[in-house]
Structures are given as structure tokens and as C-alpha cells.
C-alpha positions as CSV (number, residue, x, y, z in Angstrom):
1,M,125.3,47.2,164.4
2,S,125.8,49.4,161.5
3,S,129.2,49.3,160.1
4,G,131.5,51.8,160.5
5,V,130.5,51.9,164.3
6,G,132.0,48.5,165.1
7,R,134.6,48.1,168.3
8,R,137.8,49.2,166.9
9,N,136.3,52.5,165.5
10,F,134.7,52.7,168.5
11,L,138.6,52.5,170.3
12,K,139.8,54.6,167.9
13,T,137.2,57.3,169.1
14,V,138.8,56.9,172.2
15,A,142.3,57.1,171.0
16,C,141.9,60.3,169.4
17,G,141.2,62.1,173.0
18,T,138.5,64.9,170.9
19,A,135.7,65.1,173.6
20,G,132.3,64.4,171.9
21,A,133.1,64.9,168.6
22,P,134.2,61.8,166.7
23,I,132.0,59.3,168.3
24,A,128.7,61.8,167.9
25,A,129.4,61.5,163.8
26,G,129.8,57.5,163.8
27,L,126.9,57.2,165.9
28,S,124.7,59.6,163.9
29,R,125.1,56.8,161.2
30,L,123.6,53.9,162.7
31,G,119.9,55.6,161.6
32,W,117.8,55.6,164.4
33,A,115.9,58.4,163.7
34,Q,112.7,58.3,164.7
35,S,110.3,57.3,162.8
36,A,106.7,59.3,161.9
37,R,105.0,55.9,160.9
38,A,106.0,54.9,164.7
39,A,102.6,53.4,166.2
40,A,101.9,55.4,169.5
41,T,101.8,52.2,172.1
42,H,103.1,51.4,175.2
43,A,104.4,47.5,174.4
44,T,107.8,46.7,174.8
45,K,109.6,44.2,172.4
46,P,110.3,40.9,173.8
47,A,113.9,39.9,173.9
48,A,115.6,38.3,171.0
49,A,116.4,34.6,172.2
50,R,119.9,33.9,172.8
51,P,121.4,32.4,169.7
52,A,122.3,28.1,170.0
53,G,125.5,27.8,170.0
54,P,128.6,26.6,173.3
55,T,127.0,27.2,176.6
56,V,130.3,27.3,179.4
57,T,130.1,27.6,182.4
58,L,133.6,29.1,184.1
59,N,134.2,29.9,187.8
60,V,136.5,32.9,188.2
61,K,138.7,30.9,191.2
62,D,139.8,28.7,188.3
63,Y,141.8,31.4,186.2
64,G,143.0,32.9,189.6
65,A,140.8,35.1,191.2
66,T,141.3,34.8,194.8
67,G,138.2,36.9,196.6
68,D,140.1,37.7,199.8
69,G,139.0,41.6,199.6
70,K,143.0,42.2,199.0
71,T,144.2,41.5,196.0
72,N,143.6,42.6,193.1
73,D,141.6,40.2,190.8
74,T,141.0,42.2,187.6
75,L,143.2,39.8,185.6
76,A,141.6,36.7,187.0
77,L,138.1,38.4,186.2
78,Q,138.6,40.0,182.7
79,L,140.4,36.2,181.8
80,A,137.4,34.4,182.3
81,I,135.2,36.9,180.8
82,E,137.0,36.6,177.4
83,R,137.5,32.7,177.7
84,C,133.5,32.3,178.2
85,S,133.1,35.2,175.1
86,V,135.8,33.3,172.9
87,L,134.5,29.6,174.1
88,G,130.9,30.9,172.2
89,G,129.1,32.2,175.3
90,G,127.6,31.4,178.9
91,E,128.4,32.0,182.5
92,V,131.0,33.3,184.5
93,V,130.8,32.4,187.9
94,V,131.9,34.8,191.2
95,P,131.5,32.2,194.2
96,T,131.3,33.8,197.9
97,G,133.7,35.9,198.8
98,D,135.0,39.8,198.3
99,Y,136.8,40.7,194.7
100,A,138.8,43.5,194.5
101,T,138.6,44.5,191.1
102,G,139.0,47.7,188.8
103,A,137.0,47.7,185.6
104,L,135.3,45.4,184.3
105,A,134.2,44.8,180.3
106,L,131.2,42.4,179.7
107,R,131.6,40.3,176.2
108,S,128.5,39.2,173.7
109,N,126.9,36.1,174.9
110,V,128.3,36.1,178.5
111,T,126.2,36.7,181.5
112,L,128.1,37.4,185.2
113,R,126.7,35.3,187.7
114,I,127.6,36.5,191.3
115,E,126.7,34.6,193.9
116,D,124.9,34.8,197.4
117,G,127.8,36.3,199.7
118,A,129.8,37.3,196.6
119,S,131.0,40.8,196.2
120,L,132.4,42.9,193.2
121,L,134.4,45.6,195.1
122,G,135.5,48.5,192.9
123,S,138.8,50.1,192.9
124,G,139.5,53.6,194.7
125,D,142.3,54.5,192.2
126,M,141.6,56.3,189.4
127,A,144.5,54.5,187.1
128,D,142.2,51.2,187.4
129,Y,139.6,53.1,185.4
130,P,139.8,53.5,181.5
131,I,139.8,56.8,179.6
132,T,137.2,56.9,177.0
133,Q,134.4,58.5,175.0
134,V,131.2,58.8,177.7
135,R,128.0,60.0,178.0
136,W,127.6,63.0,180.6
137,E,124.6,65.4,180.9
138,G,123.6,64.8,177.3
139,R,127.1,65.5,175.6
140,W,129.6,63.0,174.4
141,V,132.9,63.8,176.3
142,K,135.9,62.4,177.9
143,G,135.5,60.8,180.8
144,Y,136.2,57.5,182.9
145,G,134.6,54.8,181.7
146,A,132.4,52.6,184.3
147,F,132.9,49.9,186.9
148,I,131.5,47.2,185.2
149,S,130.7,48.3,181.4
150,A,130.0,46.9,177.6
151,T,130.4,48.1,174.6
152,D,128.6,47.0,171.0
153,T,127.4,43.7,172.9
154,E,124.5,41.8,172.4
155,N,122.9,39.1,174.7
156,I,124.7,40.1,177.6
157,G,123.6,39.6,181.7
158,I,124.5,40.4,185.2
159,M,123.0,38.0,188.0
160,G,122.8,38.0,191.6
161,P,122.0,37.7,194.3
162,G,125.5,39.1,194.5
163,K,126.3,42.7,195.3
164,I,128.4,45.2,193.2
165,V,129.9,48.0,195.2
166,A,131.8,51.3,193.9
167,S,134.4,52.4,196.4
168,D,133.0,55.0,199.0
169,A,137.0,57.2,197.8
170,I,135.5,58.4,194.4
171,R,133.1,61.0,195.2
172,G,131.5,62.8,193.6
173,R,130.4,63.0,189.3
174,V,133.3,65.0,188.3
175,D,137.1,65.0,188.7
176,R,138.0,68.3,190.3
177,K,141.3,68.2,188.7
178,T,140.9,67.2,184.9
179,G,136.7,68.0,184.4
180,M,136.4,64.5,183.4
181,R,132.8,62.3,184.4
182,L,134.1,59.8,187.1
183,P,133.5,56.4,186.6
184,A,129.2,54.6,186.5
185,L,128.7,51.9,188.1
186,L,127.5,49.9,185.5
187,E,127.4,51.4,181.8
188,F,125.6,49.7,178.5
189,T,126.7,51.9,175.3
190,N,125.1,50.6,172.2
191,C,124.2,46.8,173.1
192,R,121.3,44.6,172.2
193,T,119.5,42.5,174.9
194,V,121.0,43.1,178.2
195,R,119.5,41.9,181.3
196,V,120.5,42.8,184.6
197,E,118.3,40.9,187.8
198,N,118.5,40.3,191.3
199,C,121.3,42.3,192.2
200,F,122.3,43.9,195.3
201,T,124.0,47.7,193.8
202,V,126.1,50.2,195.9
203,Q,127.7,53.6,193.5
204,T,128.8,56.7,195.4
205,G,128.4,60.1,194.3
206,M,128.1,59.6,190.0
207,W,125.1,58.1,188.3
208,S,124.7,54.4,189.1
209,T,123.5,52.6,186.2
210,H,123.3,54.1,183.1
211,P,122.8,52.1,179.5
212,V,122.9,54.7,176.6
213,Y,122.2,53.6,172.6
214,C,120.8,50.0,173.9
215,E,118.0,47.8,172.9
216,N,115.9,45.7,174.6
217,V,116.8,46.5,178.4
218,T,115.9,44.8,181.1
219,F,116.4,45.8,185.1
220,K,114.6,42.7,187.2
221,N,114.6,42.6,191.3
222,V,117.3,44.7,191.6
223,V,118.4,46.9,194.9
224,I,120.1,50.4,193.6
225,H,121.4,52.4,196.7
226,S,123.5,55.6,195.1
227,G,125.3,59.2,195.9
228,A,123.4,60.0,192.9
229,D,120.8,58.9,190.2
230,G,119.9,55.4,190.5
231,I,119.2,54.6,186.4
232,D,119.0,57.1,183.7
233,V,117.9,55.4,180.6
234,D,119.6,57.6,177.5
235,S,118.6,57.4,173.8
236,C,117.6,53.4,175.0
237,R,114.6,51.4,172.7
238,H,112.6,49.0,174.5
239,V,113.4,49.0,178.4
240,I,111.8,47.1,181.6
241,I,112.5,48.3,184.7
242,D,110.5,45.6,186.8
243,G,110.2,45.1,190.6
244,C,113.0,47.5,191.6
245,T,113.7,49.3,194.6
246,F,115.3,52.3,194.9
247,E,117.7,54.2,197.8
248,T,119.0,57.4,195.9
249,S,120.5,60.8,196.7
250,D,119.4,62.6,193.2
251,D,116.2,61.0,191.0
252,C,115.8,57.2,191.1
253,I,114.7,57.1,187.5
254,S,115.6,59.6,185.0
255,L,114.5,59.3,181.7
256,K,116.7,61.5,179.0
257,S,118.2,61.3,175.2
258,G,120.6,64.2,175.2
259,R,121.4,67.8,175.2
260,G,121.6,70.6,172.7
261,E,121.9,70.6,169.0
262,E,124.6,67.7,169.3
263,A,122.0,65.0,170.6
264,N,119.1,66.9,168.5
265,V,121.2,66.0,165.2
266,I,122.3,62.8,166.2
267,N,118.5,62.2,166.8
268,R,118.1,58.9,168.8
269,P,115.1,59.2,171.0
270,C,114.2,57.3,174.7
271,V,111.4,55.4,172.9
272,D,109.3,52.3,174.9
273,V,110.0,52.5,178.8
274,H,108.0,50.3,181.0
275,I,108.3,51.1,184.8
276,R,106.3,48.7,187.3
277,N,106.4,47.5,190.7
278,C,108.9,49.9,191.9
279,T,109.4,51.2,195.1
280,F,111.1,54.7,195.3
281,N,112.8,56.7,198.0
282,D,114.9,59.8,196.8
283,K,116.8,62.3,199.3
284,T,117.9,65.1,196.6
285,F,115.1,65.6,193.9
286,A,112.5,63.6,192.4
287,C,112.0,59.6,192.2
288,I,111.2,59.5,188.3
289,G,112.4,62.8,186.4
290,I,111.9,62.7,182.6
291,G,114.2,65.0,181.3
292,S,115.8,67.5,181.1
293,E,117.9,66.5,178.4
294,T,115.2,65.6,175.8
295,S,116.8,66.7,172.6
296,A,115.9,63.7,170.5
297,G,112.4,62.9,172.2
298,V,111.1,60.9,174.8
299,R,108.1,58.9,173.7
300,N,105.9,55.8,174.8
301,V,106.7,55.6,178.9
302,V,104.0,53.4,181.0
303,I,104.6,53.5,184.6
304,E,102.3,51.2,187.3
305,H,102.0,49.9,190.3
306,C,105.0,51.5,191.7
307,K,105.1,53.6,195.1
308,C,107.0,56.9,196.4
309,V,107.7,56.8,200.2
310,G,109.8,59.9,199.4
311,A,111.3,62.7,197.6
312,R,113.0,65.6,198.3
313,S,111.0,67.5,195.5
314,H,108.5,65.4,193.5
315,A,106.8,61.6,192.7
316,I,107.4,62.2,189.6
317,Y,109.0,65.5,187.7
318,I,108.8,65.9,183.4
319,K,111.2,68.8,182.5
320,S,112.6,70.1,179.6
321,R,113.5,74.3,178.4
322,P,114.0,75.6,175.8
323,G,117.2,75.2,173.1
324,R,116.5,71.6,174.1
325,G,113.6,70.8,171.2
326,A,112.4,67.7,170.3
327,F,109.3,66.1,172.6
328,V,108.4,64.3,175.6
329,E,105.0,62.4,174.2
330,N,102.5,59.4,175.1
331,I,103.4,59.1,179.2
332,T,100.8,57.1,180.8
333,V,100.7,56.4,184.7
334,N,98.2,54.3,186.5
335,D,97.8,52.7,189.8
336,F,100.6,54.9,191.7
337,E,101.1,55.8,195.3
338,A,102.9,58.9,197.1
339,S,104.0,59.8,200.1
340,G,106.4,61.9,201.4
341,A,107.5,63.8,198.3
342,K,108.3,67.2,199.9
343,Q,106.9,69.4,197.2
344,G,104.2,67.5,195.6
345,F,102.8,64.6,193.4
346,L,103.8,65.7,190.2
347,R,105.3,69.2,188.3
348,L,105.6,69.7,184.4
349,N,108.3,72.4,183.2
350,N,109.4,73.1,180.0
351,L,110.4,76.8,180.6
352,N,113.4,76.3,182.4
353,S,114.7,73.2,183.6
354,G,118.5,72.5,183.1
355,K,121.4,74.2,182.4
356,Q,121.3,75.7,178.9
357,D,123.4,73.8,175.7
358,E,126.4,75.5,174.4
359,F,124.5,75.4,171.3
360,P,120.6,74.9,172.0
361,V,118.4,74.4,169.1
362,P,117.2,77.6,168.3
363,G,113.5,79.3,167.6
364,D,110.6,77.6,167.8
365,A,112.1,74.0,166.8
366,G,113.9,74.4,170.1
367,I,111.0,74.7,172.1
368,P,110.1,71.1,173.4
369,L,106.9,69.7,172.6
370,F,104.8,67.8,175.6
371,R,101.7,65.4,174.5
372,E,99.4,63.4,175.9
373,F,99.9,62.4,179.4
374,H,97.5,60.5,181.4
375,F,97.6,59.2,185.2
376,S,94.9,57.4,186.8
377,N,94.4,55.7,189.6
378,I,96.7,57.6,191.6
379,R,96.8,57.5,195.7
380,V,98.5,60.3,197.4
381,T,99.0,61.1,201.2
382,D,99.9,64.1,202.9
383,M,101.0,65.7,199.4
384,P,102.3,69.7,199.6
385,A,100.9,70.1,196.1
386,L,98.9,67.8,193.9
387,V,100.1,68.9,190.2
388,Q,101.9,72.1,189.5
389,A,101.7,72.2,185.8
390,T,102.2,76.7,184.9
391,E,105.2,76.3,183.6
392,I,103.8,75.0,179.6
393,H,105.6,77.2,177.1
394,P,102.4,79.3,176.0
395,R,104.1,78.8,172.2
396,K,103.7,75.1,172.2
397,P,100.6,74.4,174.7
398,L,100.3,71.0,176.3
399,V,97.9,69.0,174.0
400,G,95.8,65.9,175.6
401,F,96.1,65.7,179.7
402,S,94.4,63.6,182.1
403,L,94.5,63.1,185.9
404,T,91.4,60.5,186.6
405,N,90.7,58.5,190.1
406,V,92.8,60.6,192.3
407,T,92.5,60.2,196.1
408,G,94.5,61.5,199.2
409,T,95.1,64.1,201.3
410,C,96.9,67.0,199.8
411,K,97.7,70.9,201.2
412,S,97.0,72.7,197.7
413,G,95.1,71.1,194.4
414,I,95.7,71.5,191.1
415,T,97.6,74.1,188.7
416,L,97.5,73.7,185.2
417,A,98.6,76.6,182.5
418,N,98.8,76.3,178.6
419,M,96.8,73.1,178.2
420,K,94.7,71.3,175.5
421,N,92.3,68.8,175.6
422,V,92.3,68.4,179.1
423,V,90.1,65.9,181.5
424,I,89.5,66.0,185.0
425,R,87.4,63.4,186.4
426,N,87.1,62.1,189.9
427,V,89.5,63.8,191.8
428,K,88.7,63.3,195.5
429,V,91.2,64.4,197.6
430,T,91.0,66.4,201.1
431,G,92.7,68.8,203.2
432,F,93.9,71.6,201.1
433,D,93.2,74.8,201.3
434,G,91.6,77.3,198.2
435,P,90.2,76.1,195.1
436,L,90.8,72.3,193.5
437,L,91.6,73.5,190.4
438,N,93.3,76.7,189.1
439,I,93.4,77.3,185.2
440,E,94.9,79.7,182.9
441,S,94.7,79.1,178.9
442,V,93.2,75.9,179.4
443,T,90.3,73.6,177.6
444,G,88.9,70.5,178.0
445,V,86.4,68.7,180.4
446,G,85.9,68.5,184.1
447,L,86.9,72.2,184.0
448,A,83.5,73.5,186.1
449,G,83.8,75.8,188.5
450,A,87.5,76.2,188.3
451,A,89.3,79.1,189.4
452,T,91.7,82.0,187.5
453,I,95.3,81.8,188.3
454,D,96.5,85.4,189.1
455,P,98.7,86.4,186.1
456,A,101.2,87.9,188.6
457,K,101.9,84.3,189.7
458,M,102.7,82.9,186.3
459,P,106.4,82.3,185.1
460,K,108.0,84.1,183.1
461,V,108.2,82.6,180.2
462,P,112.3,82.8,178.5
463,D,113.3,84.8,175.6
464,A,113.6,82.9,172.2
465,V,116.8,81.1,171.5
466,P,118.4,83.5,169.1
467,E,119.8,81.8,165.6
468,P,123.5,80.6,165.3
469,E,125.8,83.0,162.8
470,K,126.8,79.6,161.3
471,P,124.5,76.4,161.1
472,Y,125.5,73.8,163.8
473,Q,127.5,70.4,162.6
474,L,128.3,67.3,164.7
475,K,132.5,67.8,164.6
């Protein structure tokens, strides 16, 4: 970790209480600016090996935890974690029982193992959650820390098969009295080598799991029940989400990199994310959302061998708006099965998704660039629409789009606008009304016989974001 952003400086930032400002300035010095030389690959960096050293196994009951579901076990659980860390690392074991606890903080080289029959039960008292700097809707603001968190750590893990359950007394995403963001379930900030495996998690109204500014993160065989988003991958590098099952009330998975000038200046993109072997069911929005917070960019995403069984909107929704800036590029989806999506399989939109930032990126630089989106071996069942992609900004057409080997049933086909280097091949769907393919300002192959979109049905292009009177500065 770079100098100047250690735990003491982070805690100084928390103590100052200025929403979003000092941490953003400090983190910008970490030097995670995107490299123009970065290879456009989908390979995920292997997790670093844990350094040699002591490995202890500590049982939380030896440190005073009761597991009776009534006694507040916070102190005992945290003491076991701290003890494990100072002894050089290892496992903290949570045996069978119900452990009522407030917020817990993981430390480097510590794995929290929640055994079968064990549950960590989050407190419903807001006094049990620290007030700190948190990332919320793409900005650093003052808010409540997560039920289980880690900051500036490395080589940490949470292992099941036990449960992590938030209190149903804490509902919603923002405290109505204070305006502060409410606690996430799991939140990792500026961490390296994080593993969450074989757990059953339950969250209420706030995002469930939120890694931000992390590197080498793996979620494997996790069951996620959430009253909001499932996993929000926020300005992270080298992330694997494998074999997870989602039941959510907002995006099952959301990939993002911050909103507006703050995130654009800090410039920490979301890079190299591999989502595979997952099953999605969402009640309110999309199964996989990329954006709309894209102000540092999203690059190199592979989604494969996955299944959408329900979505209020789309199976996959890639989204942004002028004022975000940056890019979404190199998105590959292969072997994807979609049913139960109420609006369709795929929607692309960089015209108007998400609320505008207080300090948007102005001018042409603020128009997000979409580039190289490729979808193959897709199976759909009763989709209202196969592809909805007219909301592409004409000043920055999408360059590189392919849709190949698609089968199934849908009520309407493919609508594309403002694209170059398009490939449509072997799309064999049935049940649709009207033309299979509708285009406007699109070039490529496989477009023969396409109908032209009625100009009256094209979306309105928003006005350009004006230049501010004074250049933006982090503060």
C-alpha cells in the first residue's frame, strides 16, 4: 500500500468528518491511474500466496463469546480477530451457535471461519456501527461502516458454511434522520487478496457486499439474499465471482467505478472481472448491471456459464450518461441463459441512466465511450425484447458489437443505433413481431434486410454538460 494512506491516516480522515473530501484526495495519490498500455485481456491475476509465518486457530468461545443469540458477543469476536492478527495470522473459528454482534473489522492474514450451524447476527442498534468515510453511489461520503469490514488489509477471508445475517431492524439505504448511508453487510476497502467462500448471507435494504479499491478478490459458492444489490464491485482489479446464487431486490451484480469529477480525477477503474457459473434472480432491476457509475471506467469483463431466472428489467444492462466520462470496454458474455426478465435480455444506454452528479465531467470528455461488447451462445425464453440499444450517444458511437449464436423465443428482436463494426450472425429466435433487426446509423456485417428505425422513436440526446466556471478540484 502506498505511503500516506495507512490505517492511521484513514482514521484521521474519518475523524475529520468532512464527507468524501480527505479520503478522496489521499486515495488519488495511490497512483491507480489507468495505463494506456494495459493489455485488453480477460485474464484474472492469480491470488498472491499467503506469506510464510505463524498460523494459529482460535475459537471465539475461548475469548468469551456465548453464541446464545442474546448476549452481545462483539467484544469477544473482535478480540479473537485481533489476537489472531498479532500472533501472525490464521483462522478465527465461529462454532455452532447464534452470535449477536455489532460491527466487526477483519485484520490482515486472518480468516473468519463460520462453521455449519453458526450464524453471525447483526445488531439493530445504529450505535453498534462506526461512522466513517464510505463510498456511496460513486462518491466518498460520511456514513455507517459495514457489519463486517476490512480496510487496508491483505490476505483475509470469510469462509462458511455458516450464515451472516443483517438485522431486519435496519431497513433502507440512507438514514432518514441524518442522510448518512446505512451499513452494508460486507465491505472491503483498499484490500488485497480477499476470499469469501461457501457462506449464506442475508441483507435487508442496503447493498449486501461491497469491495471498493480492492485487488485480487474472490467470491465462490456464496448464497446472497439481499433487499438491495448483491455484490457491488467498485473500482477493483482482478475479481472472480464463481458459483454464486443471488436472490436480490436490485442488481444482483453491479460493476462500477465512481460518479462525476471526483471519481474521474481519482481515476481508479474497475478492471478484469470474471463472473461465471452463477444463477441470478432479481425482483426490482437487472441481474448484471454495468454502470451507471463509470467515471473511472470499466474494462475487461467476462461473463460466462450463467443463468438469469428472473429480473424486473433486463438480464444484462450496461448504462451510463453524459457527465460520467471515461469508458466501458471489452465486455464478453458467453454461454448465458435468460428467462423471466420482464423487459428483455440486453439493454445498452449511455444517454440518461442514473442521477447527474453535482460535479459532472463536462463537454465531450463527459460522454462515456462504449467499445467492444461481444455476446455469443445466448439462449432466451419469452424475452419481451432481445436487444434494446438505441440509447447510444451519436457523438461517440459504440465501436465493436457482436451478437452470435442466439436461440430461443422473444416478442421483439434487435434494435441498434449509432454503432460501428457490428456483427450479427446466426440469430435464430422465434415468436417476435415485426422485423428481427432494426437499425439507425449502424455499420457492419449481418445487417442485410434490416429495417430502419422510425426517427420519432429514437431517444432524445441530452444537452452537453457545460464547462464549470472554475475547474474542479478534489477537496
